[in-house]
C-alpha positions, 0 to 999 in steps of 0.5 A: 532275054539278056545274055547274062540272064540266059547264062544264069538260067543255064547254070541254074538248070545244070546245077539242078540236074546234077543235084537231082542225079547226085541225089538219085545215085545216092539213094540207089547206093543206099538200097544197093547191096554192099560190095566187096568180095569178103573172102567169098562170103558175100553173095551179092558180090558183082551185083549190078544195078542198071548194068553198073556195079556198086563201085561204078555208082559210087564213082558216078555219085562222087563226080556228079557231086563235084560237078554240082559244087563247081556249078555252085561256084560258077553261080557265085561268081556270076552273082558276086556283085549282088552278093557284095552289095547285099552283104554291105546293105545287111551290115550297114550302119543304120542312120538315125532317121530313115533315108532312102537307101540304094538297093542292090540291082536284081540279077 
């Protein structure tokens, strides 16, 4: 396995893990009781899920999502040559008769 292939695998696995954790934290927040004191009218105030408050889950969700976006940006950087090549091939002017066209290398 080449070094680049190893990096691609690691980056993709981290993006997948962060995306899954962000999804799970988002689903937990959907089912979690609303936070806030509301002048003492909220019986679920200070409720914790798995030892974390709603506010902490919200912060965790945001940070996991930001890290996943950073991973996607890194993924794009790692595949930039292929993206440029594929874009050029997609928008290339087609010749009148079929000619063998150079294809983008698989990364």
